[in-house]
N, C-alpha and C positions, 0 to 999 in steps of 0.2 A: 778628352786628350790633351795631352802636352802638345807644344809647339815641338820641342826636340824629337819627341816619337813620331810625330806626322811626317819630319822631313827623310825618313828611311828611304820610300820609294819614289822621291819626286827629281825631276832633272834638275839641272841648274838654273835653269829660268824659272822651274814652279818654286824653288828654293826661296829666289830671291825674292819672288813675290808674294808668296806666303809671308816670310818674315816680315817685311815692309809693312804690309796690309796689317797684320796683326798686333805688329808694336805701333802704328800709327793710330791705331784704332783704341787699342789699351792706353795709349798715353793721351787719347785726344789730342794728337798732334795734327791729323789732318782730319776733316768730316766729309771731304768730296775727294774721290780717287778714280783711277782710269784706268783699265787693264785692258792694253791693246794687243790681242790675241791671233795668231794666222788660223786659217781654218785648219782643225786637226790638231791643234796645239795642245789639248785637254783642259779647256778653259772652264766648262760645267764641271769636271772633275775636279779639279782647284777648287771651287765652289763649295763642292761636297766636304772636301777636308778643312776648309776653313768653316764651315757649319760645324765640325764634330770638334773643334777649338773653342770658338765662341760660345756655343750653347751652354757647356757647364761653367761660364762665367757671368752667366746671367743674361748673355745677348739674346734679343730676339731677329731672326734674320726672316725677310719677307723678298718673293724675287717677284719681277715685273717683266713684261716682255710686252712689244708692241702687237705680237699677233699671237691670238690663240694657240697655234700649234708649239710657237716659240716658249710659251708659258707652261704649256703641259709639259716639252721636253725638259725645259729647266727644271720644273717638279719631279719628273721621273729620276732624271740624272744627278741632280743635287739635293734630292731630297728635301725641299724647302717648300711650303706654302706659296704660288704663282698666280698672278693673275695678270690680264691683260694691261695695259696703260691705260686704255680708256676706264676700264674698271677701278683702277686704282685712282686717279682723278677724280672719277665722280663721286667716288666717298670722301677723300681726304680733304678735297677740296670744299667741301660741306662741314666739316668740324672743326670747331676752335683751338681744340688740344686733345692730346691721346689720353686716354684713360690711363694709361700705366706711365711711368716715369722711366721703366727699364732703357735700357741704351739698344737703339735699334738701327739694325743695317738693313737698307734698301739696295737689292742687289737688279741690275737691269742687265736685261741679257739681250742681244742683237741691238746695242745702242745706234750702231749707224742707219737703223731704218728709223729711226724717231727726228722729225723735222724739229727747226728751230722754235716753232710755236708751242708745241708740246713738251720740248725740252724745258723752255722757260717757264712752264707752268710746274714741271714736274720739278726743278730746282727752286721754285718759291715755295711748294709745299713742304718739302723737305727741311730748307731752311726753317719755315713758320713752324714746323712742329717738332724740330730740334732732332731731324733723323738723319742718321751717316749716309753717303750715297755711294754707290761703287756701281761706275758705268764700263760693261763689257762689251766688246764689240772687235769686227775687224772693219776698218774703213775701206778696205779693198772690196767689199761685198757690197750687197745692195744698198743703196742710198733710199731716204725716203721719197715719198711719193709727193708731200707737199714741201715746200721750199726749204732751202738750207740743207748744211751739211755739219750740223752742230758738233757731233762727236768727232769728227776730223781735226775741227777747229781747238776743241777741248783738249784732244790728245796733242795737238801743237803747243797749246798753251803749256799742258803739263810738261813736256818734255823739254820746252825752252827753261821751265822751275825746276828740273830735273827730278820730278817726282812720277814720271810714266812709268807706269810697269808692262814691261813687252814679253810675248811669248813666242818664240819662234819655232819650236822642235816641232816636228812632224810625226804625229801617231796614228796618220789615218792611211796613207796609201802604202799598200804591201809589195806592190810592182816596181823596180826599180826606174823604170824608164816614165810609169805614170810619175811618181815621186818627184823626179827630176823636172816633169812639165809643170808640175805643181808650186814646186820651190820657184821656177822661174816666175810663174802668172801672182806668186805671192811676192814677189821682187818687183812687180809691176811691168814686167816685160812680157806682155800677152802675145804678141805676134811671136817671139821667140818661142814661147810656149806652145802655139798651134803648131810650128814648125815642127819641134820636138814630137809631137804627136802624131805629125803627119809622116815623119820619118820612120815613125815606128808600123805605120801603115794603116792609122786610126782615124784619118779623115776620108772623107768619100765626096766628091762633088757630084751631086745630082739636080738639075736644073728643076723640071716640072716638080712642083709639090706633090700630086698626086703619085707620082713616079717615087718619091722621097717619102712619104708616107708607107707606101704598098711595101717599101723595102725595109722599112724600119718594124714593120708589122711582121715581116716574113722572120725577121730576126730575134724577135723577142720571145723571150722566154718567162715563165713565170720566175719570181723574184728581183728582176730587172726591174730601173726605173726609166721611165722617158719623161725627158724635159724638151718642152715645146713654148716658144716665147708667148702666144697666145692663148685664150681659153678657145678660140675658134679651132685653130689646129690641132687643139688637144681633143676635141670632140671628133674632128676628122679621123686622128688617130687612133682613140678608142673604138671606133667603129669598125676599124679595120684588124685591129686586135682581135677583137671579138669574133668576128667574121672567119678568122684563123682558128681560134680558141676553140668554137662551139661551131659543131655541124650544123646546117640549116634545119633538120629535123628537130635539135635541142633548142635552136634559138625560136622555133613556133611555137613551142611550150613555155617560153618566158613568159614570167608574170609581168606587166604594167604597171608601175606605180605612177603618181602624178607627183613631179619635183617641182622645185621654184630655183630660180636664179635671179637675183634682183626683183623687177617687175615683173619678169614673164614665168609661163609654166609651160612645162613641157612633161612628156611622158618618157620615163626611164624604162627599159627592160631590163627586169634580173634574173639571174640562174644562179643555181648553187655555185660555188667556186666564182663568181665576179668579183673582180676589184671595184671598191667602192670611195670616194673622198667626199668627205664633208665639206659643206661651203659656208658655213655660218657657225660661232659659236652659241653653244646652250650649257647654261650651268646648271647646276641643280642634279635629278637624280640620273638621267644621260651623261652629262659632264661631257659633252662632244665639244670640239675645236675646230674652226675654219681650217682645212689642210689636214686634218686627222685621215687616214688611209686603213683598210680593213678587207678582209674576205668575207665574202657571204658565206654562212654556213648552213642556214636553214631558210624557208622561205612559206611563211601560210597565206592566208587569204587576204589579209591586209595589212601585213607587218613582214618583216625580214630579220633574222638574227645575223650580227657581223661579229667578225672575230677581228678587233681591232690590231693594228701591227704592234701597240705597245703591251698586249698581252689579254686586255679587258674583252670580255663578250658582252653588247648588249643589241636589246630588241628596238628595233626603230619602228615605229609608226607613221608612215608618212603625211597622216593628216594630223600630226602635232609636230613632226619634224619633216618636213618635206625639201630641205636643204641638204641634196647631195646629187652626186652624180657618178659616172663610170671613171676609174681612177688608175687606169694603166700608165697614161699620160699626163701630166700635171704642169702647169705654169714654173717659170723661173723662180717666181716669189714664192709661192707653197713649196719649192725643193730647198729654200734655204732652210738649214738645222739639220735636213737630214743626210744620212749614210747609207749607201747598199755597195754592194759588190761591184754590180756592172750596170753603167749607165748607158742609155741610147740618146744623142743630144740631135733634136730638127734645130739646127742652126741656120734662121731664115734672114737672110740680109737684106730682105726688102721691108720687115720691122727694124727699123735702124735703131730707134728708140729702146726696142727691148731686146737688142742683141749686143749691146756697149761691152767695154772691157771688163765691167765689174760683174754683168752677167753670165760672160763667158767664164769669169774667175768661178763663180759660184758654180756652172752648171759642172765643170771638169772635176771638182773639189768634191763633190757628192759620192765620187765613184772611190773604192778601197783598191780594186783590182784592174778593172779594166773600164775603159770610156770608149765610143766610137761617134765620131761626128760628122752628122749629114748636111752638107749645105749646098745652096744654089750656086753659089759664085765665092771661090777660093779668095780671089784678089778684094774683093768687097768686105769678105770676114776679115782679111789682114787688116784693112783699113778701117773696121770698126773697132779692131782691136786696141787699138791706139786711142781709142775716144773712152773717155771717165765722166757720162754725162751726169749731172742732178740739177734740180731744181735750184736755181740761183737767190741769193740774197745780196744785199749792200756790199756784202763783203767780197762776192765774186763779180761786181761790177767796177770796172776801172782797173782794180789792183787784184788780179787773179792770182799773183804769187805773194801776196803780202799776208802774213799770219794774222791770225786775232788779236794776238797780244802786240804786234807792231802797229795795226790798224790803230787799235785804243791809244798808244803811246804818240802815233804820229796822226792824230784825226785832224789836227789844221792843216798839215801839210796836203794832206789825202783830200781834204774839203777841197782846196785850192785848184787841184788838177782835175774834178769833177765837171762834167758838162753841165753848164748853168741849168738845165731841165730837170735833170737830176738832182742837183741841188736842191733845186725848190722842194721837192718831194720828202729831202733828208733834214729839210733845216729844223723842223720843229723837234726830231729826237735829239739831234745834235744841240739845239739850243736848252733843253730839258737837262740837261748836264750828264752826259755819257763820259763819266771821266772813270779813270782806273778805282779799282774798287780792293778793299782789304781782304778779300776770301775768292776761292777759287767759285764758290757755289753763287755767288752773285753773278757771273761773268754774263752767263745767256739772259739773266732777269733783266739787267742794265741795258742790254740793247734790243729784246724783242720788243 
C-alpha cells in the first residue's frame, strides 16, 4: 500500500502521525518515536495501516507489550507478531546480533505500564541490535507496578524536541454524555468527569461492600464487564453473579476443577455458560495469555472447552493449565486494553492505592455506551480522582514539576537543592557522567 492511498480513511491526527512516522523511518531521520494517544483514539488501527505500508518496502515489524493480553490484542488488531516484554528481553538480550540485516521496527503498545528499568533494557537492546523503536501509549492510564514513569518522561522530551506524535480523536464512546465525561478525564480533570457521570445518574453511593456487590450482581447481564480494584473483591462479585445466573440445582451439578493462583490452590466450579479468565501466560498450542476471557462451551470429566472472546476455541486441561478463575469481574489492571458496551464499576475508596485518577480513567473508558459507578463514599472518590500515583524515581523526588530534559540540562543546580541524605545515594550515578546524549534512545539508558 502506498502512503497516499492509506490516508483516505484517516483523521487529521492519524494522517500527521502516519506521514511523520513513515517519512522518518524511510529516511532514517528518527530511530526512536513516541505516539501519545488517548484511549479510543485508534492507535492499534493505525499500526495496522503502518504495517501495510512498511511490509512491501522490506521492513520487518514486531510487537511488544508489557502483558500477555495486551500483546495478544496488538497481534489481533494490528496483525503483527507480538510477544510480552519479558519474552522479548529474554531472547534479544542473549544474542549478539540479528540474523537478518533487514530494517526492523519494534512497536511497543501500552508503554505507560513499563517501568524505568525495563525501559532502559528495551532501549539498550534496540540500540545494540539496530532496531527502530516506536512507543505507543497513554500516560493517563495505568503506570508501572515498578519504579518510574518513563513513558511520560519520554513524551515530555519528545514534545520539547517537536517530534511527539499525539492522537486525540475519540472513536470509542457512542453515548454523547459518556463521551463528554471521557473527554474531561482525558484532559486530566477526573473530578469533573465523575461529576458529569453523576449528573447523568450513573453514580450510586452504597457504603457496605456486601450491599454494593449484591447490587452489582443484581444489575449484571451477559455481555457486561465488571471492574473492581482487587482480586478479593472480584472473587466476591463473581460468586454473587453466579448465584444470580445459575439456580441452586444447576450449581450443585457443577464440575469442580483444581486451579492455582500464585502459590495457592483452590477449587473452581465450572458450568456451561460460565465466564472464565486466564491468569497466566502459556505459549505453544493453547497460546493463552493472562487476562484472556471466554465462555465455557462444554465440560468433560477432566477438561473443559472455552470459546475465547477473540473467537478461538480451546480445550483446557486443568492438570496442565490450572491458572484460571471465574471472569465476570476483573481487576482494573486486567481491564486495560478491553472495550465493551456496558461497564459496572466497583469504586472502593478504601483501596486508595488502587482507585486513583489513572485507575478511574481506565475504568470509565472501557465502556462504549454506558458505565455505572458504585462507590462507598462520593467525597472520597472525588479526592482520589485528584491523585495520579505511581512508584517514584529520582525524577520524582525534590523536583516533581521538572521534565527529564530539564533535569539533565540542570543537573548541577538540582543536585545542590536535594537533601544531603538523598544526594549521597545519587552521587555515584552523577559522577559516572550522566550527561546530555546525542540521540533519543540513549536517554533512559544513561540514567537507569
